[in-house]
ZAMARPA-744704 format. One line per field, with one value per residue (C-alpha): residue number from 1; residue in three letters; x negated, y, z. Coordinates in Angstrom, 3 decimals, padded with zeros to 6 digits, always signed. Example, Ala and Ser with C-alpha at 12.3 -4.5 7.8 and 13.67 -1.06 7.14 Angstrom:
2
seq	(1|2);
type	(ala|ser);
east	(-012.300|-013.670);
north	(-004.500|-001.060);
up	(+007.800|+007.140);
REM end
This chain:
387
seq	(1|2|3|4|5|6|7|8|9|10|11|12|13|14|15|16|17|18|19|20|21|22|23|24|25|26|27|28|29|30|31|32|33|34|35|36|37|38|39|40|41|42|43|44|45|46|47|48|49|50|51|52|53|54|55|56|57|58|59|60|61|62|63|64|65|66|67|68|69|70|71|72|73|74|75|76|77|78|79|80|81|82|83|84|85|86|87|88|89|90|91|92|93|94|95|96|97|98|99|100|101|102|103|104|105|106|107|108|109|110|111|112|113|114|115|116|117|118|119|120|121|122|123|124|125|126|127|128|129|130|131|132|133|134|135|136|137|138|139|140|141|142|143|144|145|146|147|148|149|150|151|152|153|154|155|156|157|158|159|160|161|162|163|164|165|166|167|168|169|170|171|172|173|174|175|176|177|178|179|180|181|182|183|184|185|186|187|188|189|190|191|192|193|194|195|196|197|198|199|200|201|202|203|204|205|206|207|208|209|210|211|212|213|214|215|216|217|218|219|220|221|222|223|224|225|226|227|228|229|230|231|232|233|234|235|236|237|238|239|240|241|242|243|244|245|246|247|248|249|250|251|252|253|254|255|256|257|258|259|260|261|262|263|264|265|266|267|268|269|270|271|272|273|274|275|276|277|278|279|280|281|282|283|284|285|286|287|288|289|290|291|292|293|294|295|296|297|298|299|300|301|302|303|304|305|306|307|308|309|310|311|312|313|314|315|316|317|318|319|320|321|322|323|324|325|326|327|328|329|330|331|332|333|334|335|336|337|338|339|340|341|342|343|344|345|346|347|348|349|350|351|352|353|354|355|356|357|358|359|360|361|362|363|364|365|366|367|368|369|370|371|372|373|374|375|376|377|378|379|380|381|382|383|384|385|386|387);
type	(met|pro|met|val|gln|ile|thr|thr|trp|leu|ala|phe|leu|val|cys|val|ile|thr|ile|gly|val|ala|gly|thr|leu|leu|thr|arg|tyr|gly|asp|ala|ile|ala|asp|lys|thr|gly|leu|gly|gly|thr|trp|ile|gly|leu|met|leu|met|ala|thr|val|thr|ser|leu|pro|glu|leu|ala|ala|gly|ile|ser|ala|val|thr|ile|gly|asp|leu|pro|asp|ile|ala|ala|gly|asp|val|phe|gly|ser|cys|ala|tyr|asn|leu|leu|leu|leu|val|leu|leu|asp|tyr|leu|gln|arg|ser|thr|pro|leu|tyr|ala|his|ala|arg|arg|gly|his|val|leu|ser|ala|gly|phe|gly|ile|ile|leu|leu|gly|phe|thr|gly|leu|ser|leu|ile|leu|thr|gln|phe|gly|val|ser|leu|tyr|leu|leu|his|ile|gly|ile|tyr|thr|pro|ile|ile|leu|leu|leu|tyr|gly|val|ala|ile|arg|thr|val|phe|leu|tyr|glu|lys|ala|arg|ile|ala|ser|phe|ile|glu|lys|glu|pro|asp|lys|tyr|pro|gly|his|ser|leu|arg|asp|leu|ala|ile|arg|tyr|ala|val|ala|ala|val|phe|val|val|ala|ala|gly|leu|trp|leu|pro|his|ile|ala|ala|asp|ile|ala|glu|gln|met|gly|trp|thr|gln|ser|phe|val|gly|thr|leu|phe|ala|ala|leu|ala|thr|ser|leu|pro|glu|leu|val|val|thr|ile|ala|ala|val|arg|ile|gly|ala|val|asp|met|ala|ile|gly|asp|leu|leu|gly|ser|asn|met|phe|asn|val|leu|ile|leu|ala|ile|asp|asp|ile|phe|tyr|val|lys|ala|pro|ile|leu|glu|ser|ile|ser|ser|ile|his|leu|ser|ser|val|phe|ser|ala|met|thr|met|thr|gly|thr|ala|ile|val|gly|phe|tyr|phe|arg|ser|arg|his|leu|val|phe|asn|arg|leu|ala|trp|thr|ser|val|phe|leu|leu|ala|val|tyr|phe|ile|asn|ala|trp|val|leu|tyr|ser|his|asp|his|ser|pro|gly|thr|thr|val|arg|ala|ser|pro|ala|gly|ser|leu|his|his|asp|gly|his|arg|phe|ser|leu|arg|gln|gly|met|gly|asn|ile|leu|lys|his|ala|gly|thr|ala|ile|thr|phe|thr|ser|glu|thr|ala|gln|ala|glu);
east	(+008.704|+008.952|+012.028|+009.936|+008.632|+012.130|+013.323|+010.457|+011.082|+014.813|+013.930|+011.730|+014.598|+016.954|+014.364|+013.935|+017.686|+018.069|+015.294|+016.553|+020.148|+019.581|+016.537|+018.500|+021.318|+018.769|+017.247|+020.658|+021.864|+018.530|+018.737|+022.311|+021.330|+018.408|+020.789|+023.432|+020.918|+018.986|+015.786|+015.759|+013.940|+011.337|+007.987|+009.241|+012.091|+009.605|+007.683|+010.885|+011.967|+008.550|+008.987|+012.445|+011.375|+008.319|+010.060|+009.900|+006.094|+005.845|+007.957|+006.190|+002.759|+003.393|+004.960|+002.038|-000.642|+001.222|+003.437|+001.780|-001.924|-001.914|-004.073|-004.613|-000.852|-000.555|-003.422|-002.238|+001.237|-000.172|-002.544|-000.178|+002.657|+000.422|-000.276|+003.363|+004.594|+002.296|+003.602|+007.070|+005.841|+005.837|+009.501|+010.281|+008.510|+010.436|+013.792|+013.068|+013.229|+013.229|+009.988|+007.147|+007.535|+004.212|+005.136|+007.553|+006.577|+005.440|+001.688|+002.203|+002.269|-001.509|-001.766|-000.102|-001.842|-005.183|-004.546|-003.586|-006.976|-008.712|-006.889|-007.439|-011.065|-011.824|-010.168|-012.125|-015.382|-014.613|-013.980|-017.288|-019.154|-017.766|-019.388|-022.740|-022.198|-021.391|-018.590|-017.633|-014.597|-013.020|-011.513|-010.073|-009.348|-011.708|-013.036|-011.383|-007.899|-007.790|-009.422|-006.670|-004.052|-005.648|-005.983|-002.334|-001.192|-003.206|-001.941|+001.762|+001.568|-000.328|+002.046|+005.050|+003.656|+002.962|+006.372|+008.384|+010.219|+011.098|+012.308|+014.513|+015.920|+016.695|+018.442|+020.568|+021.721|+022.238|+025.886|+026.860|+026.941|+028.979|+031.497|+033.919|+031.430|+030.397|+026.818|+027.686|+029.124|+026.021|+023.738|+025.537|+025.319|+021.653|+020.954|+022.703|+020.767|+017.526|+018.194|+018.478|+015.366|+013.307|+014.578|+013.664|+010.328|+009.539|+010.419|+008.613|+004.954|+005.689|+007.416|+004.459|+002.060|+004.109|+004.045|+000.273|-000.211|+002.198|+001.061|-002.636|-002.949|-004.828|-002.951|-004.563|-003.029|+000.430|+000.458|-000.612|+001.745|+004.725|+005.085|+004.383|+007.041|+009.638|+008.870|+008.773|+012.304|+013.822|+011.459|+012.562|+016.244|+015.599|+013.547|+016.373|+018.923|+016.731|+016.645|+020.436|+020.870|+018.001|+015.753|+012.681|+010.239|+011.736|+011.245|+007.605|+007.059|+008.637|+006.391|+003.196|+004.285|+005.036|+001.485|+000.068|+002.321|+001.326|-002.301|-001.055|+000.685|-002.692|-003.913|-000.803|-001.434|-004.974|-003.576|-001.263|-003.879|-005.621|-008.071|-010.465|-010.539|-008.320|-010.797|-013.277|-010.666|-009.527|-010.916|-013.232|-011.191|-008.759|-011.299|-010.031|-006.544|-007.888|-009.951|-007.172|-004.713|-007.272|-007.798|-004.049|-003.589|-006.382|-004.750|-001.462|-003.255|-004.722|-001.250|+000.272|-002.313|-002.791|+000.978|+000.709|+004.000|+002.817|+004.675|+003.418|+006.055|+008.377|+008.715|+005.728|+003.068|-000.556|-000.846|+001.786|+000.082|-003.153|-001.309|+000.151|-003.272|-004.961|-002.161|-002.274|-006.074|-006.022|-003.427|-005.636|-008.692|-006.793|-005.424|-008.827|-010.517|-007.764|-008.242|-012.041|-013.138|-015.312|-015.361|-014.347|-014.993|-013.936|-015.055|-016.334|-016.785|-020.517|-020.387|-021.195|-019.792|-019.065|-019.502|-019.511|-019.767|-022.978|-023.125|-024.972|-025.481|-025.372|-026.823|-029.775|-030.122|-030.212|-032.729|-035.017|-034.686|-035.611|-038.480|-039.967|-039.396|-041.254|-044.137|-044.357|-044.400|-047.123|-049.206|-048.834|-049.821|-052.911|-053.942|-053.592|-055.736|-058.438|-058.633);
north	(+029.578|+031.175|+030.341|+028.578|+026.131|+025.533|+024.778|+022.350|+020.480|+020.294|+018.835|+016.280|+015.399|+014.893|+012.658|+010.645|+010.137|+009.136|+006.557|+005.292|+004.753|+003.715|+001.627|-000.310|-000.992|-001.984|-004.560|-005.914|-006.275|-007.693|-010.360|-011.229|-011.453|-013.726|-016.028|-016.131|-016.753|-019.363|-017.321|-016.852|-020.118|-019.669|-017.910|-015.669|-014.647|-013.977|-011.619|-009.906|-009.292|-007.858|-005.532|-004.490|-003.521|-001.666|+000.035|+003.489|+003.177|+002.007|+004.872|+007.472|+006.170|+006.164|+009.623|+010.954|+009.805|+010.549|+013.602|+015.276|+014.341|+013.606|+010.491|+011.274|+011.310|+007.943|+006.348|+007.841|+006.442|+002.951|+002.798|+004.684|+002.283|-000.671|+000.811|+001.804|-001.719|-003.104|-000.476|-001.923|-005.090|-002.955|-002.109|-005.794|-006.587|-003.869|-005.082|-008.627|-007.432|-010.844|-012.334|-010.874|-011.151|-012.942|-015.679|-017.345|-015.977|-018.644|-019.057|-019.450|-015.638|-015.778|-016.835|-013.727|-011.556|-013.044|-012.335|-008.791|-008.357|-009.747|-007.323|-004.336|-005.300|-005.643|-002.278|-000.630|-002.141|-000.890|+002.605|+002.522|+001.397|+004.340|+006.623|+005.060|+005.603|+001.945|+002.253|-000.437|+000.249|-000.353|+002.759|+004.446|+001.265|+000.227|-003.338|-003.781|-003.479|-006.828|-008.470|-007.092|-008.351|-011.805|-011.855|-010.878|-013.608|-016.206|-014.861|-014.836|-018.282|-019.744|-018.203|-019.535|-023.064|-022.984|-021.557|-023.347|-025.759|-023.112|-020.634|-023.271|-024.290|-020.710|-020.023|-023.168|-022.166|-018.493|-017.766|-015.872|-012.268|-011.093|-013.830|-011.294|-009.823|-011.278|-011.339|-008.596|-006.390|-006.868|-006.142|-002.843|-001.843|-002.829|-000.713|+002.345|+002.045|+001.587|+004.801|+006.777|+005.143|+005.809|+009.401|+010.081|+008.311|+010.485|+013.613|+012.711|+013.248|+016.776|+017.624|+016.133|+018.263|+021.381|+020.500|+020.066|+023.415|+025.388|+023.884|+024.001|+020.208|+017.830|+015.609|+012.569|+013.483|+014.218|+011.138|+008.797|+010.055|+011.699|+010.107|+006.671|+007.205|+008.077|+005.176|+002.653|+003.371|+000.331|-001.931|-000.205|-000.852|-004.433|-005.047|-003.902|-005.925|-009.037|-008.771|-008.576|-011.839|-013.561|-013.777|-012.285|-014.510|-013.406|-009.776|-010.409|-012.186|-009.269|-006.723|-008.680|-009.486|-005.813|-004.949|-007.293|-005.733|-002.233|-002.973|-004.239|-000.881|+000.840|-001.289|-000.346|+003.318|+002.916|+001.658|+004.660|+007.214|+007.869|+010.565|+008.265|+005.151|+006.077|+005.149|+007.628|+010.359|+010.077|+011.225|+008.907|+009.663|+007.000|+004.481|+005.311|+004.109|+001.045|-000.119|+000.787|-001.376|-004.211|-003.864|-003.837|-006.936|-008.717|-007.732|-009.236|-012.479|-012.655|-012.072|-014.855|-017.316|-016.184|-016.023|-014.071|-013.701|-010.819|-007.556|-004.043|-002.084|-005.046|-003.845|-004.510|-007.166|-006.086|-006.797|-004.155|-001.652|-002.110|-001.747|+001.545|+002.746|+001.984|+003.644|+006.872|+006.930|+006.783|+009.573|+011.633|+011.007|+012.153|+015.197|+016.128|+015.765|+017.829|+020.653|+020.627|+024.175|+024.340|+020.587|+018.882|+015.260|+013.912|+011.523|+012.642|+010.781|+011.202|+009.026|+011.715|+013.115|+016.760|+017.625|+021.035|+022.803|+021.030|+018.349|+015.230|+012.688|+009.188|+007.865|+010.223|+009.337|+005.616|+006.302|+008.069|+005.215|+002.644|+004.839|+005.092|+001.370|+000.593|+002.856|+001.105|-002.328|-001.254|+000.187|-003.025|-005.154|-003.062|-003.203|-006.977|-007.315|-005.026|-007.206);
up	(+007.454|+003.976|+001.915|-000.738|+001.874|+003.220|-000.298|-000.861|+002.391|+001.606|-001.793|-000.048|+002.307|-000.653|-002.273|+000.929|+001.328|-002.322|-002.112|+001.242|+000.101|-003.523|-002.648|-000.045|-002.520|-005.146|-002.813|-001.854|-005.444|-006.576|-003.895|-004.930|-008.611|-007.752|-005.850|-008.575|-011.374|-009.411|-009.505|-005.763|-005.199|-007.936|-007.845|-010.681|-008.404|-005.621|-007.914|-009.013|-005.413|-004.591|-007.558|-006.369|-002.845|-004.189|-007.128|-005.452|-005.127|-008.733|-010.103|-007.941|-008.921|-012.663|-012.469|-010.436|-012.905|-016.139|-015.701|-012.742|-013.097|-009.350|-008.832|-005.130|-004.535|-006.315|-004.374|-001.081|-001.665|-002.296|+000.668|+002.956|+002.110|+002.986|+006.421|+006.914|+006.077|+008.754|+011.164|+010.571|+012.310|+015.462|+014.855|+014.349|+017.606|+019.439|+018.118|+019.287|+022.925|+024.664|+023.316|+021.256|+017.492|+017.137|+019.641|+017.217|+013.783|+011.340|+010.983|+007.248|+007.042|+007.437|+003.776|+002.341|+004.947|+003.919|+000.253|+001.249|+002.910|-000.197|-002.500|-000.211|+000.411|-003.289|-003.965|-001.157|-002.428|-005.930|-004.563|-002.674|-005.799|-007.765|-005.176|-006.102|-009.794|-010.466|-012.980|-015.465|-017.589|-020.975|-022.530|-019.417|-017.438|-014.655|-014.629|-011.232|-012.776|-014.629|-011.595|-009.328|-011.785|-011.743|-007.952|-007.537|-009.914|-008.007|-004.682|-005.515|-007.106|-004.126|-001.572|-003.459|-003.659|+000.080|+000.977|-001.727|+000.543|+003.119|+000.478|-001.145|+002.246|+003.187|-000.121|+000.185|+003.674|+002.838|+001.949|-001.169|+000.054|-002.931|-003.734|-005.182|-007.668|-010.982|-012.223|-014.733|-011.993|-009.850|-012.815|-013.468|-009.818|-009.784|-012.877|-011.402|-008.141|-010.125|-012.053|-008.809|-007.337|-010.467|-010.708|-007.082|-007.577|-010.591|-008.622|-005.403|-006.506|-007.673|-004.395|-002.521|-004.575|-003.763|-000.059|-000.187|-001.897|+000.261|+003.566|+002.699|+002.989|+000.720|-001.701|-000.073|+003.297|+001.890|-000.326|+002.470|+005.172|+003.489|+000.046|+001.538|+004.205|+001.578|-000.755|+002.114|+003.339|+001.550|+003.497|+006.698|+006.046|+004.893|+008.048|+010.323|+008.346|+008.583|+012.372|+012.493|+010.581|+012.364|+009.281|+010.949|+009.063|+005.744|+006.806|+007.707|+004.393|+002.507|+004.256|+003.604|+000.045|-000.607|+000.467|-002.157|-004.788|-003.670|-004.580|-007.937|-008.393|-008.122|-011.037|-013.017|-012.196|-013.537|-016.851|-017.144|-016.041|-019.361|-018.235|-016.379|-014.176|-011.257|-008.518|-010.019|-009.776|-006.164|-002.831|-000.933|+002.210|+000.975|+002.258|+005.743|+004.806|+002.994|+005.965|+008.403|+006.458|+006.429|+010.181|+010.816|+008.657|+010.524|+013.811|+012.652|+011.744|+015.251|+016.671|+014.546|+015.838|+019.428|+020.105|+023.352|+025.230|+027.387|+026.810|+027.442|+029.374|+028.670|+025.074|+022.817|+022.427|+022.664|+018.938|+018.214|+020.524|+018.585|+015.265|+016.494|+017.614|+014.282|+012.297|+014.286|+014.344|+010.544|+010.458|+012.766|+010.557|+007.467|+009.276|+010.746|+007.374|+005.817|+008.344|+008.615|+007.741|+004.663|+004.234|+001.038|+000.323|-003.032|-005.695|-009.058|-012.342|-011.879|-008.790|-006.258|-003.043|-002.383|+001.280|+003.001|-000.305|-001.337|-003.965|-002.954|-005.717|-004.333|-007.572|-007.230|-003.548|-004.307|-007.063|-004.599|-002.113|-004.763|-005.968|-002.471|-001.889|-005.123|-004.070|-000.690|-002.329|-004.763|-001.924|+000.110|-002.881|-003.598|+000.070|+000.120|-003.024|-001.556|+001.536);
REM end
């Protein structure tokens, strides 16, 4: 391996470690601040905690679309993080050992999972519409952005109202994890950890772009698998910590809540990306990740309701096995698309697809279909009148 590639991968490793360590501390201090200020039991506190755990994705996304002009890295990080968070349910299931995770997880998680599907589905539909030349935007911001913002606000408010009693009960029972630290001390520690997370998040998209260039991979592939892995490390550590203290339902809620916030990040990225609406500037291959995340979320919902106690190899529930399968199938699709010789599929502002070196305008194709349909209708009408 050339020295330049070794240097790039070492830089990526440093970035991963920084996000993993600082992101974990950020989550811990943010949780302590929420408890000490009394925000932990409010829906505002719920939003703040979602922001804390997803701060690496937020920093990486804004950096990718502003400094680096890398919308595919930003989108890949968002959709890849959604799939990776759902993959962490498999880890939770594995760590349970005795009984499947889904056998005793609260069915209330279906609400946040359902809103996650709505947000992902609307985003996927918007991306499909851009391929057909349907593009409504104000200045450089797509019409889908304010709708995503509204949907997220409704979702987080609805989830909080549903979970209000349980959240308040949990916070009352939870001991003060930092009795020897003042609010000011925690705020300083939080700020220092945030600086490291933001710095690593700003650096990550550029490293990911270098990896894509040096390895001959697409930015969509690198963003979805590698950038998403790095920015999701805080969720990984929080998930393991939650199992240790027996707060499995809180871990599940954090993962599903982070997925909702990740879609919100895409809307924020669209606001900061001033060249064009972001969904018009990214590869259509991201649809694979969107629909995979939706399928994985739907699978989790089935698991929460079916509550099967059967384990595969005495380790995982069938729900987890299916989650693993969907995740790796999506990874294989991205990798295969990335390594298909002479094949390039990407979106363009004109609403067209580029495939195998030939440009195929979906807008023109739809126009031809409508033209032929109109001709057929006219012919049928004239025939009926003649009879």
